[in-house]
C-alpha positions, -999 to 999 in steps of 0.1 A, spaced: -638 956 517 -650 921 507 -649 911 467 -662 879 462 -647 854 430 -670 833 412 -658 809 388 -665 775 382 -624 767 365 -606 765 397 -575 781 378 -589 807 368 -605 816 401 -575 813 415 -556 833 396 -581 862 397 -578 862 435 -544 861 434 -540 893 414 -564 909 436 -549 896 472 -514 913 456 -531 945 447 -554 947 476 -538 928 506 -558 943 531 -593 933 512 -610 899 520 -610 878 487 -640 849 489 -640 825 465 -665 797 451 -670 777 424 -708 780 422 -739 809 427 -756 784 445 -730 791 478 -733 827 476 -760 830 501 -739 810 529 -707 829 518 -725 862 525 -737 852 559 -701 839 567 -684 869 553 -709 895 549 -720 914 521 -696 920 490 -681 955 478 -673 939 449 -675 905 423 -661 893 398 -682 867 381 -676 840 354 -701 855 326 -701 820 310 -715 803 342 -748 805 338 -744 791 304 -729 760 319 -752 756 340 -779 747 314 -758 722 296 -762 689 303 
């Protein structure tokens, strides 16, 4: 199983990934800081079975 953690805040992303790795050590966890990297990650790691997505990520992309 491959789990993608997508969050633009490094500490939050790392914390979520760390918890998942401890709870599910046999699963692959892929960390991304932006959605734009998703296509390349899918090509490299395969289709995700589960996402952890920052819901405010898209709002932060719209504000300059």
